[in-house]
KOLBA-911949 format. One record per atom (N, C-alpha, C): x, y, z. Coordinates in steps of 0.2 Angstrom, whole numbers, padded with zeros to 4 digits, always signed. Atoms other than C-alpha are relative to their C-alpha. Example, Ala and Ser with C-alpha at 12.3 -4.5 7.8 and 13.67 -1.06 7.14 Angstrom:
BEGIN
+0004-0006+0000;+0062-0022+0039;+0004+0006+0000;-0004-0006-0001;+0068-0005+0036;-0004+0005+0003;
***
This chain:
BEGIN
+0004-0005+0000;+0001-0001+0000;+0003+0006+0000;-0005-0009+0000;+0007+0018-0005;-0003+0004+0005;+0003-0004-0005;+0006+0032+0008;-0005+0003-0003;+0005-0002+0002;-0007+0039-0002;-0007-0003+0000;+0006+0005-0001;-0019+0025-0001;-0001-0001+0007;+0000+0000-0008;-0016+0025+0017;-0003+0005+0003;+0003-0007-0004;-0020+0042+0021;-0008+0000-0002;+0007+0000+0002;-0036+0039+0009;-0003-0006+0005;+0004+0007-0005;-0041+0023+0020;-0001+0002+0008;+0001-0004-0007;-0038+0034+0036;-0005+0004-0001;+0006-0005+0001;-0049+0047+0030;-0006-0002-0001;+0007+0003+0002;-0063+0036+0024;-0001-0005+0008;+0000+0002-0007;-0062+0027+0042;-0002+0005+0004;+0003-0006-0003;-0064+0043+0051;-0005+0003-0002;+0008-0001+0004;-0077+0048+0040;-0005-0003+0003;+0004+0004-0003;-0086+0033+0044;-0001+0001+0007;+0001-0002-0007;-0083+0035+0063;-0005+0006+0001;+0003-0007-0003;-0089+0054+0065;-0007-0002-0004;+0007+0002+0002;-0106+0048+0054;-0004-0003+0005;+0005+0005-0003;-0109+0035+0063;-0001+0003+0009;+0001-0005-0006;-0106+0046+0080;-0006+0005-0001;+0006-0005+0000;-0118+0059+0073;-0006-0003+0000;+0005+0004+0002;-0130+0046+0067;-0003-0002+0009;+0003+0002-0006;-0131+0039+0086;-0001+0005+0005;+0002-0006-0004;-0131+0056+0095;+0007-0001+0005;-0006-0001-0004;-0113+0054+0102;+0002+0008+0000;-0003-0008+0002;-0107+0072+0106;-0007+0006+0002;+0006-0004+0000;-0125+0079+0107;-0001+0003+0007;+0003+0000-0008;-0130+0089+0123;-0004-0004+0002;+0005+0005-0003;-0139+0080+0136;-0008+0003+0000;+0009-0002+0001;-0155+0091+0134;-0002+0001-0007;+0001+0001+0006;-0154+0088+0115;-0005-0005-0001;+0003+0004+0002;-0169+0081+0107;+0001-0003-0007;-0003+0000+0007;-0162+0080+0091;-0006+0002-0006;+0006-0003+0004;-0179+0087+0084;+0002+0007-0001;-0001-0008+0002;-0181+0106+0079;-0005+0003+0006;+0003-0001-0005;-0189+0108+0096;+0002+0008+0002;-0005-0005+0000;-0175+0123+0096;+0004+0001+0007;-0006-0001-0003;-0160+0127+0104;+0003+0006+0002;-0001-0007+0001;-0152+0142+0108;+0002+0003-0005;-0001-0003+0006;-0146+0146+0092;-0005+0001-0004;+0006-0001+0003;-0164+0145+0086;-0003+0007+0003;+0002-0005-0004;-0170+0157+0098;+0004+0006+0000;-0005-0006-0001;-0154+0168+0097;-0003+0003-0008;+0003-0003+0007;-0160+0168+0077;-0006+0005+0000;+0006-0006-0002;-0175+0175+0082;-0001+0007+0003;-0004-0009-0004;-0169+0188+0094;+0003+0005-0005;-0002-0005+0005;-0159+0194+0080;-0004+0002-0006;+0003-0003+0003;-0171+0195+0069;-0006+0005+0001;+0005-0004-0002;-0183+0205+0079;+0004+0005+0002;-0003-0006-0002;-0169+0216+0084;+0002+0003-0008;-0002-0001+0006;-0163+0218+0065;-0008+0005-0003;+0007-0005+0003;-0183+0223+0061;+0000+0005+0003;+0002-0005-0005;-0184+0236+0075;+0005+0006-0004;-0006-0005+0002;-0168+0245+0068;+0000+0003-0007;+0003-0002+0008;-0173+0244+0050;-0006+0003-0001;+0006-0003+0001;-0189+0249+0051;+0001+0008+0003;+0000-0007-0003;-0185+0266+0061;+0006+0003-0004;-0004-0004+0003;-0170+0270+0052;-0002+0002-0007;+0003-0001+0007;-0179+0267+0034;-0005+0006+0001;+0006-0006+0001;-0194+0278+0040;+0005+0006+0001;-0004-0008-0003;-0181+0292+0048;+0004+0002-0008;-0005-0002+0007;-0170+0290+0030;-0006+0002-0005;+0004-0003+0005;-0186+0292+0020;-0003+0007+0001;+0002-0005-0002;-0193+0305+0030;+0005+0006-0001;-0006-0004+0001;-0176+0315+0028;+0002+0003-0007;-0001-0002+0008;-0175+0313+0010;-0006+0003-0002;+0006-0004+0002;-0192+0320+0008;+0000+0007+0002;+0001-0006-0003;-0189+0334+0020;+0004+0003-0005;-0004-0004+0005;-0174+0338+0008;-0002+0003-0007;+0001-0001+0007;-0182+0337-0008;-0008+0005+0000;+0005-0005+0001;-0199+0347-0002;+0002+0006+0004;-0003-0005-0005;-0188+0358+0010;-0005+0002+0006;+0006-0001-0004;-0202+0356+0024;+0004-0003+0008;-0004+0004-0006;-0187+0351+0038;-0003+0003+0006;+0000+0006-0001;-0190+0344+0051;-0006-0005+0001;+0007+0003-0002;-0208+0338+0050;-0001-0006-0004;+0001+0008+0004;-0208+0324+0037;+0006-0004+0003;-0004+0004-0004;-0192+0317+0047;-0004-0003+0005;+0004+0003-0006;-0203+0316+0062;-0007-0004-0002;+0005+0004+0002;-0217+0308+0051;+0002-0006-0002;-0004+0006+0002;-0206+0296+0044;+0003-0005+0005;-0002+0005-0007;-0198+0290+0061;-0006-0001+0003;+0006+0003-0005;-0215+0289+0068;-0002-0005-0005;+0003+0005+0004;-0222+0279+0053;+0006-0007+0000;-0005+0006-0001;-0205+0269+0055;-0001-0004+0006;+0000+0003-0006;-0208+0264+0073;-0005-0004-0003;+0007+0003+0000;-0225+0259+0068;+0001-0006-0003;-0003+0005+0006;-0218+0248+0053;+0004-0005+0005;-0004+0004-0004;-0206+0241+0065;-0003-0005+0004;+0004+0005-0005;-0218+0235+0079;-0003-0004-0003;+0004+0005+0004;-0229+0228+0065;+0004-0005-0001;-0003+0007+0001;-0216+0217+0059;+0003-0003+0005;-0001+0005-0006;-0210+0211+0077;-0006-0002+0002;+0005+0003-0002;-0228+0208+0081;-0002-0007-0005;+0000+0007+0005;-0229+0196+0065;+0005-0005+0002;-0005+0005+0001;-0213+0188+0068;-0002-0003+0008;+0002+0003-0007;-0219+0185+0087;-0006-0006-0001;+0004+0004+0001;-0236+0178+0080;+0002-0007-0003;-0003+0006+0003;-0227+0167+0068;+0004-0004+0005;-0005+0006-0004;-0215+0158+0082;-0005-0001+0004;+0006+0003-0005;-0231+0158+0093;-0003-0007-0004;+0003+0005+0004;-0240+0148+0079;+0005-0005-0001;-0005+0004+0001;-0224+0137+0075;+0002-0003+0007;-0002+0004-0007;-0221+0133+0095;-0006-0003+0002;+0005+0003-0001;-0239+0129+0096;+0000-0007-0004;-0001+0007+0004;-0237+0116+0081;+0004-0004+0003;-0005+0006-0003;-0222+0108+0089;-0003-0004+0007;+0003+0003-0005;-0231+0106+0105;-0006-0007-0001;+0006+0003+0002;-0247+0099+0097;+0003-0007-0002;-0003+0005+0002;-0235+0087+0088;+0003-0004+0004;-0003+0003-0005;-0225+0083+0103;-0005-0005+0004;+0005+0003-0003;-0242+0078+0112;-0002-0005-0003;+0003+0005+0004;-0249+0068+0099;+0005-0007+0001;-0002+0006+0000;-0235+0056+0100;-0001-0005+0006;
***
């Protein structure tokens, strides 16, 4: 056997071991169920999405208001209106995200209770 063949065989063996460990659950956290019940990463993703929705809505509304103010020469009134509308849009988006998460969580709880 050449050196390259031995390295390839060793790599194949290691890949099989890793796949087997992954499939049997070796190395998973003790609280992990293996399903999509949600861990810290999933909840962190939802939290980051909510934060981005808040910031993006306010910034977009204020920016559009500022641009409209410059175009029409009505400083600062359209900036204020844009900021308020941006805040409203941001809260609406956060509400939608929260409702979707609640619906998804309820569906998961129902699926678990039916098992």
